[in-house]
C-alpha positions, -999 to 999 in steps of 0.1 A, spaced: 14 -292 -739 17 -269 -707 33 -294 -682 36 -265 -653 34 -270 -615 32 -232 -613 23 -222 -574 30 -258 -564 47 -271 -532 65 -305 -532 87 -332 -515 109 -349 -530 124 -379 -507 157 -395 -520 166 -359 -530 203 -356 -528 213 -374 -559 201 -392 -593 165 -390 -602 153 -373 -568 178 -346 -573 168 -340 -611 131 -343 -603 138 -314 -576 155 -293 -605 126 -301 -631 96 -293 -604 112 -259 -597 117 -252 -635 85 -260 -641 71 -230 -616 70 -251 -580 69 -222 -556 87 -245 -532 105 -279 -532 117 -299 -500 144 -323 -505 151 -352 -482 181 -376 -476 193 -396 -448 227 -375 -443 224 -337 -436 257 -332 -455 242 -349 -485 211 -332 -486 231 -296 -482 253 -307 -510 224 -310 -532 211 -276 -520 240 -259 -533 241 -277 -565 200 -269 -569 210 -232 -560 242 -233 -581 220 -242 -614 197 -213 -608 171 -222 -583 166 -198 -557 177 -205 -521 140 -194 -509 125 -223 -528 147 -252 -516 144 -268 -482 168 -291 -470 158 -317 -448 175 -346 -432 151 -375 -429 153 -413 -432 128 -425 -456 116 -454 -434 112 -434 -403 74 -426 -397 83 -401 -371 112 -384 -397 86 -381 -424 59 -367 -402 84 -338 -392 96 -334 -427 62 -327 -440 51 -305 -411 84 -284 -417 75 -283 -454 41 -270 -447 54 -247 -419 82 -231 -446 59 -230 -479 21 -231 -464 13 -261 -483 24 -296 -496 3 -302 -530 31 -329 -546 47 -362 -531 77 -379 -550 86 -410 -532 118 -415 -547 141 -429 -518 149 -468 -524 177 -490 -517 188 -524 -531 215 -544 -508 198 -579 -510 211 -593 -541 211 -628 -545 185 -654 -552 155 -656 -529 165 -692 -515 196 -677 -505 196 -642 -499 203 -627 -465 168 -620 -446 180 -591 -430 190 -572 -462 156 -583 -476 139 -568 -446 158 -536 -451 150 -534 -489 110 -542 -483 109 -515 -456 123 -487 -476 107 -498 -510 74 -505 -497 68 -495 -463 86 -460 -465 63 -444 -492 32 -454 -473 45 -436 -442 51 -404 -467 20 -406 -482 1 -409 -448 22 -378 -438 10 -355 -465 -23 -367 -465 -26 -360 -427 -7 -327 -428 -23 -313 -464 -36 -336 -492 -63 -351 -470 -83 -316 -467 -66 -296 -500 -59 -327 -523 -27 -335 -542 -8 -357 -562 14 -385 -554 42 -399 -579 62 -432 -566 93 -445 -583 90 -477 -590 107 -499 -616 104 -522 -648 119 -548 -621 85 -544 -607 70 -558 -638 90 -591 -641 111 -611 -629 149 -614 -631 181 -629 -617 195 -621 -584 172 -592 -579 140 -610 -562 139 -590 -534 144 -556 -553 120 -569 -576 88 -579 -552 95 -545 -533 88 -525 -566 61 -550 -575 47 -544 -541 51 -503 -545 31 -509 -582 3 -524 -560 1 -499 -534 0 -473 -559 -31 -489 -576 -48 -497 -542 -40 -458 -530 -55 -444 -562 -83 -464 -554 -89 -452 -515 -77 -415 -522 -97 -406 -552 -111 -382 -565 -89 -356 -546 -57 -369 -545 -39 -387 -578 -16 -415 -573 5 -426 -600 42 -444 -605 67 -440 -630 87 -475 -637 122 -468 -648 145 -491 -670 184 -487 -659 195 -452 -651 225 -435 -644 225 -437 -608 245 -448 -579 218 -474 -570 223 -491 -608 261 -492 -603 265 -527 -605 242 -531 -637 262 -501 -652 296 -519 -646 294 -524 -687 275 -496 -698 277 -508 -733 261 -539 -723 234 -524 -706 226 -499 -732 223 -528 -758 197 -543 -734 172 -512 -744 158 -510 -779 165 -473 -779 201 -481 -779 212 -462 -744 208 -463 -707 184 -435 -692 195 -404 -676 180 -392 -644 162 -362 -666 145 -387 -684 124 -401 -656 122 -367 -639 103 -350 -667 80 -378 -664 74 -375 -629 69 -337 -634 39 -345 -661 24 -370 -637 25 -347 -609 9 -317 -629 -24 -309 -640 -19 -322 -673 -20 -354 -663 -52 -346 -643 -75 -376 -656 -46 -401 -650 -44 -419 -611 -32 -457 -609 -10 -451 -637 25 -474 -641 43 -457 -666 73 -473 -680 102 -449 -687 130 -474 -698 141 -471 -734 114 -494 -745 125 -527 -727 87 -533 -713 70 -525 -747 94 -541 -770 96 -576 -750 59 -575 -746 56 -573 -782 79 -601 -792 108 -577 -800 144 -587 -787 
């Protein structure tokens, strides 16, 4: 299968590390002419840009932009800067996320809950609207949201996060319905992946690995490769899909395997 994004221009939010950084690299490796990566802090996003250049991505193909994911003006400015620099915005990867609200819903800090929902649910919509208004509304495109298996089922102490990802999953389907046929909207649902966000879950990596039928936790590249497929024309008859990439957690549990 030829999974190529040759000549496409992409924006990846939360692109300074983890899944976002791996996705930026895979998009560039798969032919993207330009990739804009965003993060809250300028120093972090510049370091990520340097890492991509060191990995062989041409400096003229990477645009590093400091932009808070949940800031509507920042989203609009970042997308506008991408179109100005590269002439288009064909792909949006909504990867930025947060999880500061651990605890049961009856006890969790409501301020942290609000922040979690704002970044994980409201922010992706802001970026879809920004790309729609700047480019995709007139030219079409592909959106890939980074959800989570946590949005597919409940689990202890993660209610605020789980609900935010469940909301993103439903938003993916709603946007796919509203924006078809010219804009496709899909989502990936990772299991436990080696990222800073999953730090608490990786305190005992052996135990985390045993939760997955395939016997290991995920690497950012495992998710990034699926994102590129969903962003590419190789998946041109897919929209509204939520694709687990989780070492078998969802499939095994639904089939009775433990």
